[in-house]
C-alpha positions as CSV (number, residue, x, y, z in Angstrom):
1,M,0.0,0.0,0.0
2,G,1.1,3.5,-0.7
3,D,0.9,6.7,1.3
4,R,-2.3,8.6,1.5
5,V,-2.8,11.5,-0.9
6,E,-5.0,14.4,0.1
7,L,-7.4,15.4,-2.7
8,S,-8.3,19.1,-3.4
9,L,-12.0,19.7,-2.9
10,D,-11.8,22.5,-5.6
11,Y,-12.1,19.8,-8.3
12,P,-14.3,16.7,-8.6
13,I,-12.8,14.2,-6.3
14,W,-14.7,11.3,-8.0
15,D,-12.5,11.6,-11.1
16,R,-9.3,10.9,-9.0
17,F,-10.1,7.2,-8.2
18,F,-12.3,4.4,-9.5
19,S,-15.6,3.6,-7.8
20,V,-18.1,0.9,-8.8
21,A,-21.7,1.7,-9.6
22,P,-24.6,0.0,-11.4
23,L,-25.3,1.1,-14.9
24,I,-29.0,1.5,-15.6
25,V,-31.2,3.1,-18.3
26,V,-33.9,5.4,-17.0
27,G,-37.0,5.7,-19.2
28,T,-39.4,8.7,-19.0
29,A,-42.4,9.8,-20.9
30,E,-42.4,13.2,-22.5
31,E,-44.8,15.1,-24.7
32,G,-45.3,13.2,-27.9
33,G,-43.0,10.3,-27.0
34,Y,-40.5,8.7,-24.7
35,D,-36.8,9.1,-23.7
36,L,-34.1,6.9,-22.4
37,A,-31.0,8.0,-20.5
38,P,-28.1,6.0,-19.0
39,K,-27.4,6.7,-15.3
40,H,-24.7,5.3,-12.9
41,M,-25.5,7.3,-9.8
42,A,-28.4,5.0,-8.8
43,M,-29.3,2.8,-5.9
44,T,-32.0,1.0,-3.8
45,V,-33.2,3.2,-0.9
46,G,-33.6,1.1,2.2
47,H,-34.7,-2.5,2.0
48,G,-38.2,-1.8,0.8
49,R,-39.6,-0.8,-2.6
50,H,-37.8,2.5,-3.4
51,Y,-35.2,3.1,-6.1
52,A,-33.4,6.4,-6.7
53,F,-31.1,8.0,-9.2
54,S,-29.2,11.3,-9.4
55,C,-30.0,13.7,-12.2
56,T,-29.6,17.4,-12.8
57,P,-32.4,19.9,-13.6
58,R,-30.5,20.6,-16.8
59,H,-31.6,17.2,-18.2
60,R,-34.9,16.2,-19.8
61,T,-35.1,13.1,-17.6
62,Y,-35.5,15.3,-14.5
63,H,-38.3,17.3,-15.9
64,N,-40.0,14.3,-17.5
65,A,-40.0,12.3,-14.3
66,K,-41.5,15.2,-12.3
67,R,-44.1,16.0,-14.9
68,A,-45.2,12.4,-15.6
69,E,-44.7,11.4,-11.9
70,C,-43.2,8.1,-13.0
71,F,-40.1,6.5,-14.6
72,T,-38.8,3.1,-15.6
73,V,-35.4,1.5,-14.9
74,S,-33.8,-1.1,-17.1
75,F,-30.7,-3.0,-16.1
76,P,-28.7,-3.7,-19.3
77,R,-26.6,-6.8,-19.9
78,P,-22.9,-6.4,-20.7
79,S,-23.7,-7.2,-24.3
80,Q,-25.8,-4.0,-24.3
81,V,-23.1,-1.6,-23.3
82,L,-23.0,0.0,-26.7
83,M,-26.8,0.4,-26.8
84,T,-26.6,1.9,-23.3
85,S,-24.0,4.4,-24.5
86,L,-26.2,5.4,-27.5
87,A,-29.0,6.4,-25.1
88,A,-26.8,9.3,-24.1
89,A,-26.6,10.6,-27.7
90,P,-28.3,13.9,-28.5
91,H,-32.1,13.7,-28.0
92,I,-34.2,11.9,-30.6
93,Q,-37.7,11.2,-29.6
94,A,-39.8,8.2,-30.4
95,E,-43.5,8.9,-30.8
96,S,-44.7,5.4,-29.7
97,S,-43.4,2.5,-27.6
98,D,-43.3,0.4,-30.8
99,E,-40.5,2.5,-32.3
100,S,-36.9,2.4,-31.3
101,L,-35.2,5.2,-29.5
102,R,-31.8,6.0,-31.2
103,G,-31.8,2.5,-32.6
104,L,-32.5,1.0,-29.2
105,A,-35.1,-1.8,-29.0
106,V,-37.8,-0.9,-26.5
107,E,-40.9,-2.4,-25.1
108,P,-43.9,-0.6,-23.4
109,A,-43.9,-0.5,-19.6
110,R,-46.7,-2.6,-18.1
111,I,-48.1,-0.2,-15.4
112,V,-46.6,3.3,-15.7
113,E,-46.3,5.5,-18.7
114,G,-43.1,4.7,-20.5
115,V,-40.8,2.2,-22.1
116,V,-38.1,-0.2,-21.0
117,L,-35.0,-1.4,-22.8
118,A,-35.7,-4.7,-24.5
119,D,-33.4,-7.7,-23.6
120,A,-32.2,-6.1,-20.4
121,Y,-32.0,-8.5,-17.4
122,A,-34.2,-6.6,-15.0
123,W,-36.9,-3.9,-15.2
124,L,-38.5,-1.6,-12.6
125,E,-41.5,0.6,-13.0
126,C,-41.7,3.4,-10.5
127,R,-44.1,6.1,-9.4
128,L,-42.5,9.3,-8.3
129,H,-42.1,9.3,-4.5
130,R,-40.0,12.4,-4.0
131,V,-37.5,14.7,-5.6
132,V,-34.7,16.1,-3.4
133,D,-33.3,19.2,-5.0
134,G,-30.3,21.4,-4.1
135,I,-27.5,18.8,-3.7
136,G,-24.9,20.9,-5.5
137,D,-26.1,21.0,-9.1
138,A,-27.8,17.7,-8.7
139,S,-31.1,16.2,-7.5
140,I,-32.1,12.8,-6.2
141,I,-35.2,11.4,-7.9
142,V,-36.8,8.7,-5.7
143,G,-39.5,6.3,-7.0
144,E,-41.7,3.7,-5.4
145,V,-41.4,0.4,-7.3
146,V,-44.9,-0.6,-8.5
147,S,-43.7,-3.4,-10.9
148,A,-40.5,-5.4,-10.9
149,E,-39.5,-8.1,-13.4
150,V,-36.3,-10.1,-14.0
151,D,-35.3,-12.5,-16.7
152,E,-35.4,-16.0,-15.4
153,D,-31.8,-16.5,-16.3
154,V,-30.8,-14.1,-13.5
155,L,-33.3,-15.1,-10.9
156,R,-31.7,-16.3,-7.7
157,T,-33.0,-19.7,-6.6
158,S,-32.0,-22.4,-4.2
159,E,-31.2,-24.7,-7.1
160,T,-28.4,-22.5,-8.5
161,S,-25.4,-21.2,-6.7
162,D,-24.8,-17.5,-6.8
163,Q,-21.4,-18.0,-8.5
164,D,-22.9,-20.2,-11.2
165,L,-25.6,-17.6,-11.8
166,L,-23.0,-14.9,-12.3
167,E,-20.9,-17.0,-14.7
168,R,-24.0,-17.8,-16.7
169,A,-25.4,-14.2,-16.7
170,P,-22.7,-11.6,-16.0
171,L,-23.6,-8.2,-14.6
172,L,-22.7,-4.9,-16.2
173,A,-21.1,-2.4,-13.8
174,Y,-19.9,1.2,-14.4
175,L,-16.4,2.1,-13.1
176,H,-16.5,5.9,-12.7
177,P,-14.9,7.7,-14.4
178,G,-15.5,6.4,-17.9
179,R,-15.0,2.7,-17.7
180,F,-17.2,-0.4,-17.5
181,T,-16.7,-4.1,-16.6
182,E,-18.5,-7.4,-16.5
183,I,-19.0,-9.0,-13.1
184,T,-18.6,-12.8,-13.5
185,E,-17.5,-13.9,-10.0
186,S,-18.1,-12.9,-6.4
187,R,-17.6,-14.2,-2.9
188,A,-19.9,-14.4,0.1
189,F,-19.5,-11.4,2.4
190,P,-18.2,-12.4,5.8
191,F,-20.9,-11.0,8.0
192,P,-20.1,-11.3,11.7
193,E,-22.1,-13.8,13.8
194,G,-25.3,-12.3,15.1
195,F,-25.5,-9.6,12.4
196,S,-28.9,-8.5,11.2
197,R,-30.0,-5.7,9.1
């Protein structure tokens, strides 16, 4: 191990070392169509049915989610990293859920207004719970999950070990800043005896 290096807070500290995050695609409805946007600042909130992502009021996703009071979340597979990147291209709007967005295959959401990324491995549909503004130039958009689906090839069951599952269906992770990786192996976390959440 090396010596500690103090980082200046005058610049984004998150660009000075790698951190691991999920890579998701958020879908929102907008006037006359739908929009998809990749996000990596995203997470579950608590152990219940809430999911959140960070966004800025400068982006359409922020305004679409507030206006429509809902959003979708698609978890892309590693094979979809290029398609996920294309979702960040300059805005092109699809007028129906049957069309593709920027060449991305989409499907209609089942409960909320919106679309999801086809062939992802998991999908959430969320009703807007709360928007927390004023966190620097960012906001946190929190949704209550009203529908959740996973492809059966990623569903955890007692018949398949977690390691076998990851080898069969790797996960896509974002390594901020600007990299991605496939997760194909893991180890059980060594929780202390008596631990409970």
